Structures are given as structure tokens and as C-alpha cells.
C-alpha atoms as a printed R data frame, in Angstrom:
   type eleno elety resid chain resno       x      y       z
1  ATOM     1    CA   MET     A     1 -29.983 -1.419 -19.581
2  ATOM     2    CA   SER     A     2 -26.952  0.532 -18.499
3  ATOM     3    CA   PRO     A     3 -26.176  1.054 -14.822
4  ATOM     4    CA   CYS     A     4 -26.397  4.804 -15.348
5  ATOM     5    CA   ILE     A     5 -29.961  4.632 -16.629
6  ATOM     6    CA   GLU     A     6 -30.952  2.284 -13.801
7  ATOM     7    CA   ALA     A     7 -29.500  4.714 -11.248
8  ATOM     8    CA   LEU     A     8 -31.431  7.560 -12.839
9  ATOM     9    CA   GLU     A     9 -34.656  5.537 -12.746
10 ATOM    10    CA   VAL     A    10 -34.130  4.702  -9.069
11 ATOM    11    CA   ALA     A    11 -33.417  8.360  -8.300
12 ATOM    12    CA   ALA     A    12 -36.504  9.447 -10.236
13 ATOM    13    CA   ASN     A    13 -38.680  6.921  -8.381
14 ATOM    14    CA   LEU     A    14 -37.329  8.074  -5.017
15 ATOM    15    CA   GLN     A    15 -37.946 11.680  -5.932
16 ATOM    16    CA   ALA     A    16 -41.497 10.843  -7.027
17 ATOM    17    CA   GLU     A    17 -42.137  9.103  -3.682
18 ATOM    18    CA   GLN     A    18 -40.761 12.099  -1.796
19 ATOM    19    CA   LEU     A    19 -42.958 14.466  -3.774
20 ATOM    20    CA   GLN     A    20 -46.018 12.295  -3.132
21 ATOM    21    CA   TYR     A    21 -45.229 12.229   0.594
22 ATOM    22    CA   LEU     A    22 -44.848 16.019   0.680
23 ATOM    23    CA   GLU     A    23 -48.055 16.489  -1.292
24 ATOM    24    CA   ASP     A    24 -50.015 14.174   1.022
25 ATOM    25    CA   ASN     A    25 -48.760 15.986   4.124
26 ATOM    26    CA   ALA     A    26 -49.426 19.397   2.596
27 ATOM    27    CA   LEU     A    27 -52.995 18.347   1.756
28 ATOM    28    CA   LYS     A    28 -53.556 17.070   5.305
29 ATOM    29    CA   LYS     A    29 -52.245 20.333   6.725
30 ATOM    30    CA   LEU     A    30 -54.427 22.387   4.373
31 ATOM    31    CA   GLU     A    31 -57.501 20.332   5.272
32 ATOM    32    CA   GLY     A    32 -56.783 20.909   8.962
33 ATOM    33    CA   MET     A    33 -56.376 24.639   8.381
34 ATOM    34    CA   ASP     A    34 -59.607 24.697   6.383
35 ATOM    35    CA   ASP     A    35 -61.426 23.051   9.301
36 ATOM    36    CA   GLN     A    36 -59.978 25.655  11.671
37 ATOM    37    CA   LEU     A    37 -61.083 28.474   9.379
38 ATOM    38    CA   THR     A    38 -64.576 27.001   9.209
39 ATOM    39    CA   ASP     A    39 -64.717 26.873  13.016
40 ATOM    40    CA   VAL     A    40 -63.527 30.485  13.290
41 ATOM    41    CA   GLN     A    41 -66.110 31.592  10.704
42 ATOM    42    CA   GLU     A    42 -68.885 29.823  12.610
43 ATOM    43    CA   ASP     A    43 -67.764 31.489  15.862
44 ATOM    44    CA   LEU     A    44 -67.682 34.863  14.140
45 ATOM    45    CA   ASP     A    45 -71.165 34.361  12.691
46 ATOM    46    CA   THR     A    46 -72.532 33.371  16.107
47 ATOM    47    CA   LYS     A    47 -70.918 36.336  17.840
48 ATOM    48    CA   SER     A    48 -72.132 38.715  15.138
49 ATOM    49    CA   GLU     A    49 -75.661 37.385  15.529
50 ATOM    50    CA   ASN     A    50 -75.457 37.731  19.328
51 ATOM    51    CA   LEU     A    51 -74.207 41.293  18.970
52 ATOM    52    CA   ALA     A    52 -77.064 42.175  16.639
53 ATOM    53    CA   GLN     A    53 -79.568 40.681  19.093
54 ATOM    54    CA   MET     A    54 -77.933 42.533  21.965
55 ATOM    55    CA   LYS     A    55 -78.115 45.838  20.082
56 ATOM    56    CA   THR     A    56 -81.808 45.241  19.433
57 ATOM    57    CA   MET     A    57 -82.488 44.447  23.098
58 ATOM    58    CA   MET     A    58 -80.413 47.428  24.279
59 ATOM    59    CA   THR     A    59 -82.369 49.747  21.985
60 ATOM    60    CA   LYS     A    60 -85.669 48.387  23.317
61 ATOM    61    CA   TYR     A    61 -84.408 48.732  26.880
62 ATOM    62    CA   TRP     A    62 -83.341 52.343  26.341
63 ATOM    63    CA   GLU     A    63 -86.484 53.287  24.461
64 ATOM    64    CA   LYS     A    64 -88.984 51.655  26.821
65 ATOM    65    CA   GLY     A    65 -87.054 51.131  30.063
66 ATOM    66    CA   ASP     A    66 -88.361 47.566  30.040
67 ATOM    67    CA   GLU     A    67 -86.421 45.880  32.839
68 ATOM    68    CA   SER     A    68 -87.678 42.455  31.811
69 ATOM    69    CA   LEU     A    69 -85.035 42.679  29.063
70 ATOM    70    CA   VAL     A    70 -82.144 42.744  31.573
71 ATOM    71    CA   PRO     A    71 -81.892 38.921  31.886
72 ATOM    72    CA   ILE     A    72 -81.768 38.658  28.085
73 ATOM    73    CA   LEU     A    73 -79.090 41.355  27.909
74 ATOM    74    CA   THR     A    74 -76.948 39.711  30.571
75 ATOM    75    CA   SER     A    75 -77.236 36.381  28.773
76 ATOM    76    CA   LEU     A    76 -76.279 37.890  25.411
77 ATOM    77    CA   ALA     A    77 -73.373 39.689  27.086
78 ATOM    78    CA   GLY     A    78 -72.043 36.314  28.187
79 ATOM    79    CA   PHE     A    79 -72.773 36.508  31.910
80 ATOM    80    CA   THR     A    80 -73.388 33.191  33.620
81 ATOM    81    CA   PRO     A    81 -76.587 33.014  35.692
82 ATOM    82    CA   ALA     A    82 -74.459 33.344  38.843
83 ATOM    83    CA   GLU     A    83 -72.686 36.437  37.511
84 ATOM    84    CA   ALA     A    84 -75.947 37.988  36.329
85 ATOM    85    CA   GLY     A    85 -77.717 37.219  39.594
86 ATOM    86    CA   PRO     A    86 -77.033 40.549  41.316
87 ATOM    87    CA   TYR     A    87 -78.441 42.390  38.296
88 ATOM    88    CA   THR     A    88 -81.479 40.240  37.671
89 ATOM    89    CA   ARG     A    89 -82.571 39.177  41.191
90 ATOM    90    CA   PRO     A    90 -83.952 42.575  42.192
91 ATOM    91    CA   LEU     A    91 -85.895 42.690  38.915
92 ATOM    92    CA   LEU     A    92 -87.304 39.197  39.336
93 ATOM    93    CA   SER     A    93 -88.329 39.752  42.955
94 ATOM    94    CA   SER     A    94 -90.147 42.991  42.146
95 ATOM    95    CA   THR     A    95 -92.486 41.258  39.670
């Protein structure tokens, strides 16, 4: 085999290894991005569901003036129990 052909074979093998390395890294990066997208979609679904529940509770509250819904509304709005305390304590103590 001529030295020229051997050099070409070596170059081709090196290029194939480089391509495989790039492909492997690209696949890892895509898999990571896919996981991130899945997480974002799950967060979006959860927040959409919470918003729908909050709209339902707000409608009931407005229609009926049912103050027992206030703790549910504050929870759905993302208030911690400590933050919601000033809004819910007077309601709880009046029952």
C-alpha cells in the first residue's frame, strides 16, 4: 500500500472519530435540552391548572361571597401560610 493511501486512511479515520465525538456531544446536549423542555412543559401545565382552579374559586367567591374560599384562593395565588395569615385569620376566627 502506498504511503499516500495510508495517509488518506489515517486522515479518514481521524475525521470519522471527530464526527462521532461531535455527534455524541450533540446528542447529549439535545437530550439535556429535551429534559429542560419537559420540565418547563410540566411547570406550565401545573400553573395553567392552578390558574383554572383559581378562576373557578374566584367566580364562586364573587357569586356567593363565600369567605371560606379565601384560604383556597390565597394558596392558589402562591401565598405562604404566613403571608396569607392576615387575610385568613379574621375569617377563621369568625367561624
